[in-house]
N, C-alpha and C positions, 0 to 999 in steps of 0.2 A: 835746442836742447831742454829749456824751460817750458816751451810750450808742447813738446811731446810729453813731458812730466805732467802737465796739466791736463793733458788730453787722456791721458792714462788714469789720472785720479778722477776726472769726470765719468769716464767710461766705467771703473770700477763703482763708483757711487750709482749710477744707472741701473747697472748689473745687480746691485744689491737691492735697490728700491724695486726693481722686477720682481726679484725673487721674493722679497717679503711681500709684494703684493699677491703673487701667486699664491704663497701660502694662507694669506687671508682668503683668497678666494675659495681655496680649498676647503677650508675649516668653515666657511660660511655654506658651502654646498653641503658638507657633512652634517652640520644642523638642519638645513632646509630639508634633506634627505629624511632624517630621522623625525622631524616634525610632520612631513608628508604622509609618512607611513603610519603615524598615530591617529590622523584626522579621519581615517574611515570607521573608527568604532565610536558611535555615539556615546557611550556610557561605558568607560573600561572598568573591567571588575578587579584586575590584578595591577598592581602598582607597575609592573614592567610594560603596560599598556599605555601608562600617563606619558604624557608627552613632555613633562618635565617633573623632575622631583628635586627637593632638598633633602641632603643627609643631615639629620638633627642629633644623632647619636651613633656613635660606633663603639661596639663592646666585644673585644677580642675574647675569646673563650679561653681562660687559662690552662685547662687541662688537655685541650685539644687545639693546638695552635693554628690549624688553618680554618676553624670554624670562627666567624665572627657574625654579630648580631648587629643589623642596620635598621634604624628607625627613621624611616623616611615619611615626607609628606608632598602634598600636590599644592605648590604654591597659589594656583588658580583657584583651586577648592580648599581652604584650610581646613574643613572638616573631614577632608579625606587623609588617613593616615596608614600606613602599613609598616608591618615589623618583618623583615627578611632574615633569614637565616642562611647563610651563603659559606660556601667552602672554596677557599682560596687555595692555590698551588701551595704544595709544601714548601717549595724553594723561594717562592716568591715573597720578598721582604718588602719591596716598595708598594704593594697595594694597600697595606693597611696604614702606612703612612700617609698615602694619598687619601684614602677616604677620611682619616682624621684631619688633613688639611682641608678637605672640601667641607666637612662638618664645621670647622672652626670660621672658614672664610663665608660659609652660608652660599656655597657656589651652585649654580643651575647646572643639573645633571641629566643626561639623556639616557635612558635606560634601552638596551636593544636586546631581543630576544635571539639566542642562538640556536644551535640543534640541541633538541631534548631539552634538559634543563639549564644548560649553557646560557649565560647572560654577559653582556659588556654593559660597564657604566662608563660614559664617556662625559667628561667636564666640557661645557658649551664653550664655544670659542677659545678651544684649546685642542691638543691631539693627547690629552693625557686620558689614559684608559685603564681600567681595572676589570680583569675576566674573572669570572667565578662562577659557581655552578649553586643553582639555587635548590636548597635542601627543603626549606618550608618557607610558608608565606602566610601572615595574618593580616588581612586586610580590614579596616575598619570604617564605617562612614558614618559621621555624626549629624544630628540634626539641624 
């Protein structure tokens, strides 16, 4: 009886370890795929073409709830910064909170273009995502 319980416990531990490993491999593949898509462009113009960005400021528009200003930078090129005006879904309350957490934690974020003006920001090494529509972008490059 004790041997059976011990074997069951070990089996559960092994299955949990395999599931966690599969999750980490999946997330790593997402990061690698996002990076591979960005390496084709030698000098990206839009912040959405950067392989990585950090959100340095999040400003929600008080009059128009779904509009959010994001100030982002490219860590590999500190002189490259952009301000993005994005529209979140009206019913989405989690995205603004996630963006604020990423800003505070200086999280590495992978931008992905969607259909038309749609975009997805995904925190690296995680499955956290924010989907939005790009309304406007102001990209600057310092000397």
